[in-house]
KEMARDO-884495 format. One line per 3 residues: number of its first residue (from 1); their letters; for each residue x, y, z of N, C-alpha, C, O. Coordinates in Angstrom, 3 decimals. Example, Ala and Ser with C-alpha at 12.3 -4.5 7.8 and 13.67 -1.06 7.14 Angstrom:
<sites>
1 = as = 13.190 -5.690 7.800 12.300 -4.500 7.800 13.200 -3.300 7.800 14.236 -3.319 8.465 ~ 12.850 -2.250 7.080 13.670 -1.060 7.140 12.900 0.030 7.870 13.409 1.138 8.039
</sites>
This chain:
<sites>
1 = qvq = 121.789 50.424 29.022 122.897 50.081 29.409 123.325 50.267 30.818 123.289 51.366 31.370 ~ 123.677 49.318 31.316 124.024 49.443 32.899 125.486 49.750 33.025 126.382 49.175 32.406 ~ 125.629 50.729 33.904 126.968 51.276 34.352 127.267 51.056 35.643 126.511 51.521 36.495
4 = lve = 128.315 50.378 35.994 128.740 50.398 37.358 130.218 51.197 37.419 131.129 51.002 36.614 ~ 130.263 52.219 38.639 131.307 52.741 38.691 131.751 52.776 40.429 131.060 53.212 41.349 ~ 132.857 52.284 40.489 133.659 52.196 41.452 134.179 53.230 42.013 134.525 54.082 41.194
7 = sgg = 134.418 53.553 43.370 135.215 54.534 44.062 135.868 53.954 45.290 135.586 52.791 45.580 ~ 136.802 54.708 46.127 136.926 54.569 47.340 138.356 53.925 47.430 138.880 53.784 48.535 ~ 139.058 53.493 46.162 140.496 52.817 46.337 141.503 53.713 46.667 141.360 54.935 46.697
10 = glv = 142.477 53.130 46.903 143.750 54.176 47.378 144.901 53.080 47.982 144.960 51.858 47.849 ~ 145.808 54.048 48.718 146.860 53.413 49.132 146.514 53.511 50.871 146.048 54.518 51.404 ~ 146.788 52.488 51.446 146.743 52.094 52.794 147.504 51.170 53.500 147.755 50.054 53.047
13 = qpg = 148.003 51.691 54.919 149.065 50.847 55.343 148.302 49.599 55.880 147.101 49.612 56.150 ~ 149.221 48.388 56.023 148.728 47.198 56.714 148.133 47.478 57.916 148.657 48.248 58.721 ~ 146.962 46.860 58.137 145.977 46.869 59.282 144.883 47.992 58.920 143.863 47.886 59.601
16 = gsl = 144.883 48.892 58.123 144.093 49.902 57.757 142.925 49.364 57.416 142.780 48.152 57.575 ~ 141.908 50.121 56.904 140.732 50.284 56.289 140.371 50.785 55.203 140.888 51.890 55.039 ~ 139.482 50.356 54.096 139.156 51.282 53.204 137.532 50.821 53.076 137.052 49.768 53.493
19 = rls = 136.849 51.884 52.398 135.431 51.226 52.020 135.504 51.588 50.230 135.863 52.625 49.671 ~ 135.087 50.488 49.737 134.721 50.617 48.311 133.217 50.996 48.143 132.320 50.577 48.873 ~ 133.056 51.856 47.073 131.606 52.076 46.768 131.284 51.747 45.342 132.189 51.900 44.522
22 = caa = 130.097 51.310 44.931 129.797 50.921 43.448 128.469 51.694 43.128 127.455 51.415 43.768 ~ 128.453 52.531 42.283 127.137 52.948 42.033 126.518 52.367 40.758 127.230 52.329 39.754 ~ 125.609 52.037 40.716 124.737 51.410 39.514 123.890 52.431 38.934 123.128 53.082 39.650
25 = sia = 123.987 52.652 37.430 123.206 53.669 36.777 121.733 53.467 36.845 120.952 54.416 36.771 ~ 121.321 52.124 36.998 119.814 51.860 36.982 119.632 50.925 38.263 120.537 50.323 38.840 ~ 118.202 50.928 38.605 117.822 50.160 39.852 117.891 48.610 39.724 116.855 47.954 39.615
28 = ivr = 119.292 47.953 39.741 119.503 46.662 39.576 120.180 46.448 41.056 120.638 45.356 41.391 ~ 120.189 47.102 41.537 121.221 46.435 42.990 120.080 45.494 43.636 120.359 44.332 43.931 ~ 118.845 45.999 43.842 117.932 45.037 44.763 117.481 43.687 43.981 116.968 42.762 44.612
31 = lyv = 117.687 43.617 42.626 117.293 42.534 42.094 118.466 41.664 41.410 118.203 40.545 40.970 ~ 119.692 42.170 41.334 120.630 41.353 40.688 121.607 40.789 41.836 121.594 41.336 42.939 ~ 122.370 39.803 41.606 123.438 39.406 42.376 124.555 40.381 42.213 125.040 40.519 41.090
34 = mgw = 125.038 41.108 43.276 125.953 42.290 43.255 127.206 41.513 43.875 127.087 40.618 44.712 ~ 128.303 41.925 43.409 129.585 41.280 43.829 130.923 42.210 43.691 130.845 43.232 43.009 ~ 131.944 41.920 44.227 133.404 42.368 44.351 134.261 41.397 43.851 134.146 40.259 44.308
37 = yrq = 135.203 41.652 42.894 136.060 40.790 42.393 137.603 41.603 42.579 137.824 42.773 42.892 ~ 138.310 40.772 42.336 139.732 41.586 42.318 140.778 40.812 41.373 140.569 39.709 40.868 ~ 141.669 41.403 41.258 142.681 40.829 40.190 144.024 41.663 40.102 144.211 42.869 39.943
40 = tpg = 144.907 40.578 40.264 146.650 41.277 40.326 147.164 40.776 39.029 146.651 39.829 38.432 ~ 148.209 41.451 38.606 148.785 41.145 37.285 149.137 39.745 37.227 149.567 39.174 38.229 ~ 148.956 39.050 35.927 149.212 37.526 35.934 148.138 36.549 36.406 148.137 35.368 36.060
43 = ker = 147.248 37.078 37.189 146.353 36.367 37.788 145.006 36.421 37.371 144.625 37.470 36.851 ~ 144.093 35.340 37.523 142.637 35.545 37.072 141.951 36.374 38.238 142.329 36.566 39.394 ~ 140.783 36.818 37.540 140.010 37.809 38.473 139.324 36.740 39.435 138.889 35.667 39.015
46 = elv = 139.271 37.136 40.752 138.722 35.933 41.763 137.577 36.759 42.371 137.541 37.987 42.287 ~ 136.655 36.023 42.982 135.464 36.511 43.715 136.119 36.905 45.147 136.820 36.120 45.784 ~ 135.823 38.133 45.544 136.000 38.651 46.934 134.666 38.418 47.873 134.714 38.038 49.043
49 = ani = 133.589 38.690 47.210 132.417 38.699 48.086 131.189 38.786 47.148 131.485 39.138 46.006 ~ 129.913 38.550 47.368 128.788 38.940 46.624 127.499 38.756 47.743 127.518 38.141 48.810 ~ 126.508 39.424 47.183 125.158 39.475 47.830 124.112 39.401 47.177 123.813 40.341 46.440
52 = tss = 123.306 38.298 47.275 122.185 38.181 46.619 120.939 39.092 46.847 121.111 40.007 47.653 ~ 119.723 38.986 46.268 118.565 39.977 46.307 118.061 39.678 47.423 117.327 40.538 47.910 ~ 118.259 38.443 48.172 117.593 38.080 49.289 118.754 38.001 50.524 118.714 37.218 51.473
55 = dtt = 119.679 38.902 50.291 120.667 39.319 51.355 121.764 38.039 51.673 122.641 38.166 52.527 ~ 121.628 37.058 51.041 122.590 36.138 51.282 123.946 36.492 50.894 124.083 37.105 49.835 ~ 124.883 36.224 51.532 126.412 36.787 51.189 127.335 35.578 51.047 127.043 34.479 51.520
58 = kys = 128.355 35.805 50.438 129.333 34.751 50.237 130.807 35.635 50.274 130.932 36.706 49.679 ~ 131.810 35.046 51.015 132.950 35.497 51.100 134.229 34.558 50.652 134.338 33.356 50.895 ~ 135.028 35.259 50.049 136.288 33.925 49.790 137.003 33.890 51.383 136.872 34.695 52.306
61 = esv = 137.659 32.853 51.315 138.256 32.277 52.757 139.073 33.322 53.112 138.981 33.773 54.253 ~ 140.073 33.911 52.109 141.110 34.959 52.552 140.474 36.326 53.000 141.192 37.089 53.645 ~ 139.391 36.634 52.756 138.654 37.865 53.413 137.702 37.681 54.461 137.316 38.680 55.069
64 = kgr = 137.201 36.379 54.808 136.215 36.403 55.650 136.394 36.805 57.088 137.337 36.315 57.710 ~ 135.719 37.505 57.572 135.976 38.132 58.964 136.491 39.513 59.029 136.355 40.287 59.977 ~ 137.140 39.748 57.834 137.526 41.120 57.673 136.963 41.999 56.700 137.076 43.223 56.755
67 = fti = 136.395 41.411 55.864 135.332 42.337 54.655 134.104 42.069 54.853 133.731 40.946 55.193 ~ 133.211 43.193 54.641 131.840 43.291 54.756 131.166 43.730 53.575 131.361 44.887 53.204 ~ 130.361 42.945 52.895 129.607 43.500 51.750 128.277 43.842 52.148 127.623 43.199 52.970
70 = srn = 127.870 44.924 51.515 126.331 45.602 51.783 125.775 46.333 50.762 126.452 46.766 49.829 ~ 124.746 46.480 50.856 124.159 47.479 49.543 123.017 48.255 50.314 122.533 48.002 51.417 ~ 122.685 49.401 49.308 121.550 50.361 49.561 120.694 50.436 48.441 120.949 51.213 47.520
73 = nvk = 119.636 49.652 48.433 118.673 49.595 47.313 117.964 50.917 47.099 117.486 51.139 45.987 ~ 117.872 51.671 47.912 117.491 52.995 47.423 118.345 53.953 46.635 117.924 54.719 45.768 ~ 119.583 53.824 47.029 120.705 54.651 46.487 121.195 53.778 45.197 121.733 54.384 44.270
76 = nmv = 121.042 52.566 45.133 121.609 51.727 44.036 122.951 51.660 44.268 123.754 51.760 43.341 ~ 123.319 51.485 45.522 124.902 51.409 45.788 125.220 50.161 46.470 124.361 49.619 47.166 ~ 126.472 49.622 46.318 126.892 48.313 46.849 128.214 48.756 47.504 128.909 49.606 46.946
79 = ylq = 128.526 48.280 48.506 129.693 48.705 49.357 130.667 47.402 49.878 130.286 46.258 50.126 ~ 131.914 47.899 49.952 132.849 46.564 50.492 133.658 47.427 51.368 134.503 48.248 51.011 ~ 133.171 47.038 52.925 134.237 47.355 54.129 135.140 46.466 54.062 134.999 45.243 54.046
82 = mns = 136.433 47.313 54.008 137.606 46.211 54.025 138.523 46.606 55.230 139.340 47.519 55.113 ~ 138.379 45.943 56.320 139.418 46.077 57.512 140.663 45.129 57.629 140.821 44.255 56.777 ~ 141.505 45.271 58.610 142.686 44.826 58.615 143.177 44.398 57.411 143.244 43.192 57.175
85 = lkp = 143.560 45.292 56.550 143.931 44.978 55.258 145.493 44.555 55.384 146.223 44.916 56.307 ~ 145.885 43.715 54.281 147.242 43.013 54.425 147.591 43.411 52.924 146.826 43.777 52.032 ~ 148.962 43.233 52.905 149.575 43.506 51.524 149.218 42.636 50.275 149.341 42.978 49.099
88 = edt = 148.731 41.394 50.776 148.185 40.509 50.037 147.002 40.730 49.477 146.579 39.893 48.679 ~ 146.244 41.879 49.776 144.718 42.337 49.532 145.028 43.423 48.425 144.079 43.868 47.780 ~ 146.465 43.925 48.142 146.528 44.761 46.935 146.247 43.985 45.624 146.744 42.920 45.258
91 = avy = 145.255 44.835 44.951 144.765 44.481 43.850 143.790 45.526 43.068 143.449 46.538 43.680 ~ 143.314 45.311 41.691 142.465 46.125 41.216 141.059 45.500 41.701 140.807 44.301 41.580 ~ 140.358 46.243 42.144 138.875 45.713 42.639 137.870 46.182 41.887 137.755 47.382 41.642
94 = ycs = 136.937 45.149 41.392 135.748 45.076 40.297 134.374 45.123 40.754 134.095 44.084 41.352 ~ 133.441 45.924 40.695 132.015 45.592 41.076 131.564 44.769 39.940 131.984 44.902 38.790 ~ 130.699 43.924 40.320 130.028 43.187 39.267 128.489 43.086 39.562 127.999 43.310 40.669
97 = agr = 127.746 42.701 38.379 126.559 42.734 38.485 125.747 41.246 37.560 126.087 40.959 36.412 ~ 124.896 40.626 38.176 124.545 39.383 37.338 123.145 39.097 37.627 122.778 39.203 38.797 ~ 122.282 38.738 36.698 120.887 38.186 37.068 120.807 36.935 37.616 119.746 36.579 38.131
100 = fye = 122.048 35.989 37.581 122.157 34.916 38.084 123.462 34.772 38.977 124.486 35.453 39.033 ~ 123.057 33.660 39.637 124.582 33.521 40.690 125.632 33.468 39.988 125.610 32.631 39.086 ~ 126.734 34.209 40.122 127.929 34.063 39.600 128.097 33.811 38.200 129.009 33.136 37.721
103 = vid = 126.905 34.553 37.370 127.048 34.746 36.166 127.049 36.268 35.947 126.064 36.949 36.236 ~ 128.113 36.756 35.460 128.311 38.067 35.528 127.740 38.817 34.120 128.125 38.382 33.035 ~ 126.892 39.856 34.179 126.408 40.491 33.199 127.248 41.908 32.987 127.380 42.364 31.851
106 = ywg = 127.717 42.470 33.958 128.262 43.897 34.001 129.598 43.809 35.205 129.676 43.282 36.315 ~ 130.454 44.518 34.455 131.408 44.860 35.228 131.643 46.399 35.237 131.407 47.131 34.276 ~ 132.173 46.829 36.526 132.471 48.183 36.609 134.135 48.323 35.932 134.733 47.385 35.406
109 = qgt = 134.589 49.498 36.073 136.016 49.713 35.269 137.042 49.385 36.273 138.168 49.296 35.784 ~ 136.960 49.169 37.614 137.912 48.953 38.826 138.453 49.884 39.425 138.396 50.979 38.866 ~ 139.084 49.804 40.608 139.688 50.793 41.207 140.685 49.930 42.108 140.444 48.838 42.623
112 = qvt = 142.081 50.816 42.187 143.081 50.081 42.546 143.139 50.108 44.232 142.791 51.180 44.728 ~ 143.481 49.204 45.019 143.635 49.163 46.145 145.098 48.830 46.412 145.517 47.792 45.900 ~ 145.909 49.547 47.124 147.405 49.163 47.694 147.778 49.153 49.037 147.807 50.234 49.625
115 = vss = 148.007 48.344 49.505 148.221 47.992 50.801 149.613 47.829 50.982 150.155 46.789 50.607 ~ 150.363 48.898 51.607 151.900 49.032 51.710 152.298 50.000 52.816 151.634 51.027 52.959 ~ 153.293 49.755 53.577 153.700 50.711 54.368 154.963 51.502 53.757 155.467 52.435 54.382
</sites>
């Protein structure tokens, strides 16, 4: 069974930065489509960014130019560098893995990101 464990969330002021990390329990990072989603209360979970096995990336319009997704195949890790954070980025962020594009097979437990002064 695959496990995804996120870390790196927390409280940050507007304009600040955070880096989220996702550790996979087995070597799927190089093979699967890895992604980050986020969810706020009362709203559906939405795609933030994903990265394919060929390093093609996709970002939501709201984070383009501010967030960067990357991965380390040797360490089985996926990262989300978040810069110029805004209060509207406040959410629970989830790591995802899927064998096919935008079909999610596994979810992490989520990590809270709060952007507030």
